LUMZALUM-215981 format. One record per residue: residue in three letters; y, z negated, x negated of N, C-alpha, C in turn. Coordinates in steps of 0.05 Angstrom, whole numbers, padded with zeros to 5 digits. Layout:
<nodes>
+-----+--------+--------+--------+--------+--------+--------+--------+--------+--------+
!  aa !    nc2 !    nc3 !    nc1 !   cac2 !   cac3 !   cac1 !    cc2 !    cc3 !    cc1 !
+-----+--------+--------+--------+--------+--------+--------+--------+--------+--------+
! Ala !      Y !      Z !      X !      Y !      Z !      X !      Y !      Z !      X !
...
+-----+--------+--------+--------+--------+--------+--------+--------+--------+--------+
</nodes>
This chain:
<nodes>
+-----+--------+--------+--------+--------+--------+--------+--------+--------+--------+
!  aa !    nc2 !    nc3 !    nc1 !   cac2 !   cac3 !   cac1 !    cc2 !    cc3 !    cc1 !
+-----+--------+--------+--------+--------+--------+--------+--------+--------+--------+
! Met ! -00458 ! -00212 ! -00449 ! -00457 ! -00184 ! -00441 ! -00443 ! -00183 ! -00413 !
! Lys ! -00423 ! -00166 ! -00410 ! -00409 ! -00163 ! -00385 ! -00427 ! -00148 ! -00366 !
! Thr ! -00427 ! -00157 ! -00341 ! -00443 ! -00143 ! -00321 ! -00424 ! -00130 ! -00300 !
! Lys ! -00432 ! -00108 ! -00289 ! -00416 ! -00094 ! -00269 ! -00432 ! -00089 ! -00244 !
! Thr ! -00418 ! -00089 ! -00222 ! -00432 ! -00083 ! -00197 ! -00440 ! -00054 ! -00196 !
! Lys ! -00459 ! -00048 ! -00179 ! -00467 ! -00021 ! -00175 ! -00452 ! -00008 ! -00152 !
! Thr ! -00435 ! -00024 ! -00139 ! -00420 ! -00014 ! -00116 ! -00391 ! -00009 ! -00124 !
! Lys ! -00378 !  00008 ! -00109 ! -00350 !  00013 ! -00114 ! -00334 ! -00011 ! -00104 !
! Leu ! -00316 ! -00020 ! -00121 ! -00300 ! -00044 ! -00114 ! -00277 ! -00036 ! -00096 !
! Pro ! -00270 ! -00054 ! -00077 ! -00246 ! -00049 ! -00060 ! -00221 ! -00055 ! -00077 !
! Thr ! -00198 ! -00048 ! -00066 ! -00173 ! -00055 ! -00079 ! -00169 ! -00085 ! -00079 !
! Asp ! -00152 ! -00094 ! -00097 ! -00145 ! -00123 ! -00098 ! -00133 ! -00131 ! -00071 !
! Arg ! -00116 ! -00113 ! -00060 ! -00102 ! -00119 ! -00035 ! -00122 ! -00121 ! -00012 !
! Ala ! -00142 ! -00104 ! -00010 ! -00162 ! -00105 !  00011 ! -00177 ! -00131 !  00009 !
! Ala ! -00184 ! -00140 ! -00015 ! -00199 ! -00165 ! -00018 ! -00181 ! -00189 ! -00011 !
! Ala ! -00156 ! -00187 ! -00019 ! -00137 ! -00209 ! -00012 ! -00133 ! -00212 !  00018 !
! Ile ! -00130 ! -00189 !  00031 ! -00126 ! -00190 !  00060 ! -00151 ! -00201 !  00074 !
! Arg ! -00174 ! -00192 !  00066 ! -00199 ! -00203 !  00079 ! -00201 ! -00233 !  00073 !
! Phe ! -00194 ! -00242 !  00049 ! -00195 ! -00270 !  00043 ! -00177 ! -00286 !  00062 !
! Val ! -00152 ! -00277 !  00066 ! -00134 ! -00290 !  00083 ! -00144 ! -00290 !  00112 !
! Gln ! -00156 ! -00268 !  00121 ! -00167 ! -00267 !  00148 ! -00189 ! -00288 !  00151 !
! Ile ! -00205 ! -00292 !  00131 ! -00226 ! -00313 !  00132 ! -00214 ! -00340 !  00133 !
! Leu ! -00193 ! -00345 !  00117 ! -00180 ! -00371 !  00117 ! -00168 ! -00376 !  00145 !
! Arg ! -00158 ! -00356 !  00158 ! -00147 ! -00359 !  00185 ! -00168 ! -00367 !  00205 !
! Gln ! -00193 ! -00358 !  00200 ! -00215 ! -00366 !  00217 ! -00224 ! -00394 !  00212 !
! Trp ! -00223 ! -00402 !  00186 ! -00234 ! -00428 !  00179 ! -00214 ! -00451 !  00183 !
! Leu ! -00188 ! -00446 !  00179 ! -00168 ! -00467 !  00180 ! -00154 ! -00467 !  00207 !
! Thr ! -00144 ! -00491 !  00214 ! -00127 ! -00492 !  00238 ! -00100 ! -00481 !  00231 !
! Asp ! -00084 ! -00475 !  00251 ! -00057 ! -00466 !  00246 ! -00041 ! -00486 !  00229 !
! Asp ! -00044 ! -00512 !  00235 ! -00030 ! -00532 !  00220 ! -00039 ! -00533 !  00191 !
! Glu ! -00065 ! -00531 !  00186 ! -00075 ! -00530 !  00159 ! -00064 ! -00506 !  00143 !
! Leu ! -00064 ! -00483 !  00156 ! -00053 ! -00459 !  00143 ! -00024 ! -00463 !  00136 !
! Lys ! -00009 ! -00475 !  00154 !  00020 ! -00481 !  00149 !  00022 ! -00499 !  00125 !
! Gln !  00005 ! -00519 !  00124 !  00006 ! -00538 !  00101 ! -00001 ! -00524 !  00075 !
! Val ! -00020 ! -00506 !  00075 ! -00026 ! -00490 !  00051 ! -00001 ! -00476 !  00042 !
! Ile !  00012 ! -00462 !  00060 !  00036 ! -00447 !  00052 !  00058 ! -00465 !  00042 !
! Leu !  00064 ! -00487 !  00056 !  00085 ! -00506 !  00047 !  00078 ! -00518 !  00020 !
! Arg !  00053 ! -00526 !  00016 !  00045 ! -00537 ! -00010 !  00046 ! -00517 ! -00032 !
! Asn !  00038 ! -00492 ! -00026 !  00039 ! -00471 ! -00047 !  00068 ! -00465 ! -00055 !
! Arg !  00086 ! -00465 ! -00036 !  00115 ! -00461 ! -00042 !  00126 ! -00482 ! -00060 !
! Ala !  00116 ! -00507 ! -00057 !  00126 ! -00529 ! -00073 !  00112 ! -00532 ! -00099 !
! Glu !  00089 ! -00519 ! -00102 !  00072 ! -00522 ! -00126 !  00085 ! -00510 ! -00150 !
! Thr !  00085 ! -00525 ! -00172 !  00097 ! -00515 ! -00197 !  00076 ! -00503 ! -00216 !
! Leu !  00051 ! -00509 ! -00212 !  00030 ! -00498 ! -00229 !  00020 ! -00471 ! -00217 !
! Pro !  00023 ! -00450 ! -00232 !  00017 ! -00423 ! -00221 ! -00012 ! -00419 ! -00213 !
! Asp ! -00031 ! -00433 ! -00225 ! -00059 ! -00429 ! -00219 ! -00070 ! -00446 ! -00197 !
! Val ! -00052 ! -00463 ! -00185 ! -00061 ! -00480 ! -00164 ! -00055 ! -00467 ! -00137 !
! Cys ! -00075 ! -00467 ! -00120 ! -00072 ! -00457 ! -00092 ! -00083 ! -00479 ! -00074 !
! His ! -00067 ! -00486 ! -00054 ! -00074 ! -00509 ! -00037 ! -00093 ! -00501 ! -00014 !
! Ser ! -00102 ! -00476 ! -00014 ! -00123 ! -00470 !  00006 ! -00148 ! -00487 !  00000 !
! His ! -00152 ! -00494 ! -00026 ! -00175 ! -00510 ! -00034 ! -00173 ! -00539 ! -00023 !
! Asp ! -00149 ! -00547 ! -00014 ! -00146 ! -00574 ! -00002 ! -00161 ! -00577 !  00024 !
! Phe ! -00166 ! -00554 !  00038 ! -00177 ! -00555 !  00065 ! -00204 ! -00542 !  00068 !
! Cys ! -00213 ! -00527 !  00048 ! -00239 ! -00514 !  00050 ! -00248 ! -00506 !  00022 !
! Asp ! -00272 ! -00496 !  00020 ! -00282 ! -00484 ! -00005 ! -00272 ! -00455 ! -00006 !
! Ala ! -00248 ! -00452 ! -00017 ! -00235 ! -00425 ! -00017 ! -00251 ! -00406 ! -00035 !
! Asn ! -00266 ! -00416 ! -00054 ! -00283 ! -00398 ! -00070 ! -00304 ! -00385 ! -00052 !
! Met ! -00315 ! -00400 ! -00033 ! -00335 ! -00388 ! -00014 ! -00321 ! -00369 !  00005 !
! Ala ! -00296 ! -00374 !  00012 ! -00282 ! -00355 !  00029 ! -00277 ! -00329 !  00014 !
! Leu ! -00271 ! -00331 ! -00012 ! -00268 ! -00307 ! -00029 ! -00295 ! -00292 ! -00031 !
! His ! -00316 ! -00307 ! -00036 ! -00343 ! -00296 ! -00037 ! -00349 ! -00281 ! -00012 !
! Asp ! -00345 ! -00294 !  00011 ! -00350 ! -00281 !  00037 ! -00333 ! -00256 !  00041 !
! Ala ! -00308 ! -00257 !  00031 ! -00291 ! -00233 !  00034 ! -00303 ! -00210 !  00019 !
! Leu ! -00313 ! -00215 ! -00006 ! -00324 ! -00193 ! -00021 ! -00350 ! -00183 ! -00009 !
! Ile ! -00366 ! -00201 !  00002 ! -00391 ! -00193 !  00015 ! -00384 ! -00175 !  00039 !
! Asp ! -00364 ! -00184 !  00055 ! -00355 ! -00168 !  00078 ! -00346 ! -00140 !  00070 !
! Leu ! -00336 ! -00137 !  00046 ! -00326 ! -00111 !  00036 ! -00348 ! -00097 !  00020 !
! Asp ! -00373 ! -00105 !  00023 ! -00396 ! -00092 !  00011 ! -00397 ! -00093 ! -00019 !
! Val ! -00386 ! -00114 ! -00031 ! -00387 ! -00117 ! -00060 ! -00412 ! -00132 ! -00067 !
! Glu ! -00427 ! -00121 ! -00086 ! -00450 ! -00134 ! -00097 ! -00440 ! -00156 ! -00116 !
! Val ! -00439 ! -00180 ! -00107 ! -00427 ! -00202 ! -00122 ! -00445 ! -00213 ! -00144 !
! Phe ! -00470 ! -00217 ! -00138 ! -00488 ! -00231 ! -00155 ! -00507 ! -00213 ! -00170 !
! Asp ! -00510 ! -00217 ! -00196 ! -00529 ! -00202 ! -00212 ! -00555 ! -00218 ! -00214 !
! Glu ! -00574 ! -00209 ! -00198 ! -00600 ! -00224 ! -00196 ! -00613 ! -00225 ! -00224 !
! Glu ! -00612 ! -00204 ! -00239 ! -00625 ! -00203 ! -00265 ! -00613 ! -00223 ! -00284 !
! Ala ! -00587 ! -00224 ! -00285 ! -00573 ! -00242 ! -00304 ! -00571 ! -00271 ! -00293 !
! Gly ! -00574 ! -00273 ! -00266 ! -00571 ! -00300 ! -00254 ! -00543 ! -00310 ! -00252 !
! Thr ! -00523 ! -00291 ! -00252 ! -00495 ! -00299 ! -00251 ! -00480 ! -00279 ! -00234 !
! Met ! -00455 ! -00285 ! -00229 ! -00438 ! -00265 ! -00215 ! -00433 ! -00242 ! -00234 !
! His ! -00429 ! -00218 ! -00222 ! -00420 ! -00196 ! -00238 ! -00392 ! -00201 ! -00248 !
! Asp ! -00387 ! -00194 ! -00272 ! -00361 ! -00199 ! -00284 ! -00338 ! -00185 ! -00269 !
! Asp ! -00343 ! -00160 ! -00261 ! -00322 ! -00146 ! -00247 ! -00317 ! -00157 ! -00219 !
! Ala ! -00337 ! -00168 ! -00206 ! -00334 ! -00181 ! -00181 ! -00318 ! -00207 ! -00184 !
! Leu ! -00323 ! -00222 ! -00205 ! -00308 ! -00246 ! -00210 ! -00279 ! -00240 ! -00217 !
! Asp ! -00275 ! -00219 ! -00233 ! -00247 ! -00210 ! -00239 ! -00233 ! -00202 ! -00214 !
! Leu ! -00246 ! -00187 ! -00196 ! -00234 ! -00180 ! -00170 ! -00227 ! -00204 ! -00154 !
! Met ! -00245 ! -00223 ! -00153 ! -00241 ! -00248 ! -00138 ! -00216 ! -00262 ! -00148 !
! Asn ! -00213 ! -00264 ! -00174 ! -00189 ! -00278 ! -00186 ! -00164 ! -00263 ! -00180 !
! Arg ! -00164 ! -00236 ! -00182 ! -00140 ! -00221 ! -00176 ! -00133 ! -00222 ! -00146 !
! Ala ! -00153 ! -00221 ! -00129 ! -00148 ! -00222 ! -00100 ! -00137 ! -00249 ! -00092 !
! His ! -00147 ! -00270 ! -00105 ! -00137 ! -00297 ! -00099 ! -00108 ! -00300 ! -00107 !
! Ala ! -00101 ! -00290 ! -00130 ! -00073 ! -00292 ! -00140 ! -00055 ! -00276 ! -00122 !
! Leu ! -00064 ! -00252 ! -00114 ! -00048 ! -00235 ! -00096 ! -00044 ! -00248 ! -00069 !
! Ala ! -00066 ! -00259 ! -00058 ! -00064 ! -00272 ! -00032 ! -00045 ! -00296 ! -00033 !
! Lys ! -00046 ! -00311 ! -00054 ! -00028 ! -00334 ! -00057 !  00001 ! -00324 ! -00058 !
! Lys !  00006 ! -00304 ! -00074 !  00033 ! -00294 ! -00078 !  00045 ! -00281 ! -00053 !
! Asp !  00029 ! -00264 ! -00040 !  00040 ! -00248 ! -00018 !  00035 ! -00259 !  00010 !
! Tyr !  00015 ! -00277 !  00014 !  00008 ! -00285 !  00041 !  00006 ! -00315 !  00044 !
! Leu !  00004 ! -00330 !  00023 !  00000 ! -00359 !  00025 !  00022 ! -00375 !  00012 !
! Ser !  00046 ! -00364 !  00009 !  00068 ! -00379 ! -00003 !  00093 ! -00374 !  00013 !
+-----+--------+--------+--------+--------+--------+--------+--------+--------+--------+
</nodes>
């Protein structure tokens, strides 16, 4: 059964921007440059090299929390499906527009 958050979701772009802001806090300038260079050279579309330097999934999680998204469904014991979908779209957008 698909679960949905009770909160209004931010745009994909807002989530992507907040994710990149968090990465800028967590990574050094050199690490961020390496992420961009490695992403530009990467041939596999689903690979993002932000994961080489930190737990980027937690950065995405924190981004959604900062944007007041109810990420976890306590009753089901899992992430809300729409929050996970937003996370995936925001990550792809961040890689394409800000991390490549």
